[in-house]
C-alpha positions in Angstrom: -18.4 160.6 394.3 -15.6 161.2 391.7 -13.5 158.4 393.2 -16.4 156.0 392.6 -16.9 156.9 389.0 -13.1 156.7 388.3 -12.8 153.2 390.1 -16.0 151.9 388.2 -14.6 153.2 385.0 -11.1 151.4 385.7 -13.0 148.1 386.7 -15.2 148.2 383.6 -12.1 148.6 381.5 -10.3 145.7 383.1 -13.4 143.5 382.7 -13.6 144.3 379.0 -10.0 143.6 378.4 -10.4 140.2 380.3 -13.2 139.4 377.9 -11.0 140.0 374.9 -8.1 138.0 376.4 -10.5 135.3 377.1 -11.8 135.0 373.6 -8.2 135.5 372.2 -7.2 132.4 374.2 -10.1 130.4 373.1 -9.7 131.2 369.5 -5.9 131.3 369.2 -4.4 129.1 366.6 -1.0 128.3 368.0 0.3 127.4 371.6 2.4 130.4 371.7 -0.4 132.8 370.9 -2.6 130.9 373.3 0.0 131.2 376.2 0.3 135.0 375.5 -3.4 135.5 375.9 -3.6 133.2 378.9 -1.0 135.0 380.7 -2.4 138.4 379.8 -5.9 137.2 381.0 -4.3 136.0 384.3 -2.6 139.3 384.8 -5.8 141.2 384.3 -7.8 139.1 386.5 -5.2 139.6 389.3 -5.6 143.5 388.6 -9.3 143.3 388.5 -9.3 141.6 392.0 -6.9 144.3 393.3 -9.2 147.1 392.2 -12.2 145.5 393.6 -10.7 144.8 396.9 -9.6 148.5 397.1 -13.2 149.5 396.1 -14.5 147.3 398.9 -12.2 148.6 401.5 -13.5 152.1 400.9 -17.2 152.4 402.1 -17.9 155.7 400.1 -17.1 153.7 397.0 -18.5 150.2 397.6 -22.1 150.0 398.4 -22.8 146.8 400.4 -26.5 147.0 400.0 -27.3 148.3 396.6 -30.9 149.1 395.9 -32.5 146.7 393.4 -34.9 148.1 390.9 -36.9 145.8 388.7 -36.7 146.3 385.0 -40.3 145.3 384.4 -43.3 146.2 386.7 
């Protein structure tokens, strides 16, 4: 169970960084800054894919059939 918590935390942190880099790229004022944010975003998207693939490869971490619970009854 601890592996799942750690991997979820890592994936969430990477997703948050991707969001920041995406907005930095959109709102950047110069091509140099824009390129830096785009490169960082690309690097982190690759990292996100690697982490997700590792999670998916471990059945005790990845749940292929999660239970869905409606928010409203």
